[in-house]
C-alpha positions in Angstrom: 0.0 0.0 0.0 1.3 3.5 -0.9 2.0 6.1 1.7 -0.8 8.3 0.4 -3.3 5.5 0.8 -2.1 5.0 4.4 -2.7 8.7 5.0 -6.2 8.5 3.4 -6.9 5.6 5.8 -5.8 7.8 8.7 -8.0 10.6 7.4 -11.0 8.2 7.5 -10.1 7.4 11.1 -9.9 11.1 12.0 -13.3 11.5 10.3 -14.8 8.7 12.4 -13.3 10.2 15.5 -14.6 13.7 14.9 -18.0 12.5 13.8 -18.4 10.4 17.0 -17.1 13.3 19.1 -19.9 15.5 17.6 -22.6 12.8 18.2 -21.5 11.3 21.5 -23.8 12.3 24.3 -26.2 14.1 22.1 -29.8 14.3 23.4 -32.4 12.2 21.5 -33.9 15.4 20.1 -30.7 16.2 18.3 -31.4 13.9 15.4 -34.2 16.1 14.1 -32.9 19.5 15.2 -33.3 22.0 12.4 -31.3 25.2 12.7 -33.2 27.0 10.0 -35.0 26.8 6.7 -33.2 24.6 4.2 -30.7 23.4 6.8 -30.2 19.7 7.1 -31.0 18.0 10.4 -28.2 15.9 11.9 -30.0 12.8 10.7 -30.1 14.2 7.1 -26.5 15.4 7.4 -25.2 12.0 8.4 -27.1 10.4 5.5 -25.4 12.9 3.2 -22.0 12.1 4.7 -22.6 8.4 4.0 -23.5 9.4 0.4 -20.3 11.3 0.0 -18.2 8.4 1.3 -20.2 6.0 -0.9 -19.5 8.3 -3.9 -15.8 8.0 -3.1 -16.2 4.3 -3.3 -17.8 4.6 -6.7 -14.5 6.1 -7.9 -13.0 2.7 -7.2 -15.9 0.4 -8.1 -18.0 2.4 -10.6 -21.7 2.8 -10.4 -23.7 5.2 -8.3 -24.4 5.4 -4.6 -27.5 7.1 -3.3 -28.4 5.8 0.2 -32.0 5.9 1.2 -32.8 7.6 4.5 -32.9 5.1 7.4 -35.6 5.4 10.1 -33.3 6.3 13.0 -30.1 8.3 13.6 -28.6 5.2 15.2 -29.1 3.2 12.0 -27.6 6.1 10.0 -24.6 6.1 12.3 -24.1 2.4 11.9 -24.3 2.6 8.1 -21.9 5.6 8.0 -19.2 3.6 9.9 -19.8 0.6 7.7 -19.3 2.7 4.6 -16.1 4.2 6.1 -14.9 0.7 6.8 -15.6 -0.4 3.3 -13.7 2.6 1.8 -10.8 2.0 4.2 -10.6 -1.6 2.9 -10.9 -0.4 -0.7 -7.8 1.8 -0.1 -5.9 -1.3 1.0 -6.9 -3.4 -2.0 -4.2 -3.3 -4.7 -6.5 -4.7 -7.3 -8.7 -1.6 -7.3 -7.8 1.2 -9.7 -9.3 4.6 -8.9 -10.8 6.9 -11.5 -9.4 9.8 -9.5 -6.0 10.5 -7.7 -5.5 10.1 -4.0 -5.2 13.9 -3.8 -8.6 14.2 -5.4 -10.1 11.8 -2.9 -8.7 14.1 -0.2 -9.7 17.5 -1.5 -13.0 16.2 -2.9 -15.3 13.7 -1.0 -13.2 13.2 2.1 -12.8 16.9 2.8 -16.5 17.4 2.1 -17.3 14.7 4.7 -15.0 16.3 7.3 -16.6 19.7 6.8 -19.9 18.0 7.6 -18.5 16.5 10.8 -17.7 20.1 11.8 -21.3 21.1 11.0 -22.6 18.4 13.3 -20.5 19.9 16.1 -21.8 23.4 15.3 -25.4 22.1 15.3 -24.8 20.6 18.7 -24.0 24.1 20.0 -27.0 25.6 18.2 -29.2 22.9 19.7 -28.1 23.8 23.2 -25.8 20.8 23.7 -22.3 22.0 22.8 -19.4 19.6 22.3 -16.3 20.2 24.5 -13.2 21.4 22.7 -9.9 19.5 22.7 -6.4 19.5 21.3 -6.9 17.1 18.4 -3.1 16.6 18.0 -3.2 14.5 21.1 -6.3 12.5 20.1 -6.1 8.7 20.1 -6.9 8.3 16.4 -5.8 5.0 14.9 -5.9 4.3 11.2 -7.4 0.9 11.7 -10.4 2.2 13.7 -13.2 3.8 11.6 -15.9 2.3 13.9 -18.4 4.2 16.1 -16.4 3.2 19.1 -13.9 6.0 19.5 -11.5 7.0 22.3 -12.5 9.7 24.7 -10.6 13.0 24.3 -6.9 12.6 25.4 -6.4 16.4 25.8 -9.6 18.2 26.6 -9.2 21.9 26.8 -9.3 22.8 30.6 -10.8 26.2 30.0 -13.9 24.9 28.2 -17.3 25.5 29.7 -20.7 24.7 28.1 -22.1 28.0 29.1 -19.3 30.1 27.5 -18.7 30.9 23.9 -15.4 29.6 22.5 -12.6 32.1 22.7 -10.2 33.2 20.0 -7.3 30.8 19.7 -3.8 31.6 21.0 -2.2 33.3 24.0 -4.3 35.6 26.0 -7.3 33.2 25.9 -9.5 34.8 28.6 -10.8 31.4 29.8 -7.3 29.8 30.0 -6.9 29.1 33.7 -3.4 27.6 33.2 -1.8 31.0 33.0 -0.5 30.4 29.5 
């Protein structure tokens, strides 16, 4: 397997981690939360993310991928991680020839899906159930784990509070209680 394919597998694991971070502990009502007109609900957004990853698979297998909406968010989550696992395996299969480059996988469907993981986290805040921040550099992300079972944050930000808006990054963070 090429180094770029190993990195794509790691990216998929980071996507799984960040998606689960955005979903972990969400209230049941979160699935159908709608932030505004023409804004996808988390349930719809996760289905779209599965479609984007399935589209990436079509670049290796041909055909189309248009997943029907499943009845529950839990079912959507399971299908999303199954689709991630299938793409991860595809990237390992030397018999598959892609119609696009590894760089196009990254800046196309994979980056699109990661953007949506961030949208899930933003929707959590808008829904009144914000996700704690963390230093993702320290996250326990393993390229072989694209499942829904992800590690808890290894380096949560000590200043984070659910009742405060996130501060600007860098020194001088007014919520930084460490003195740095």
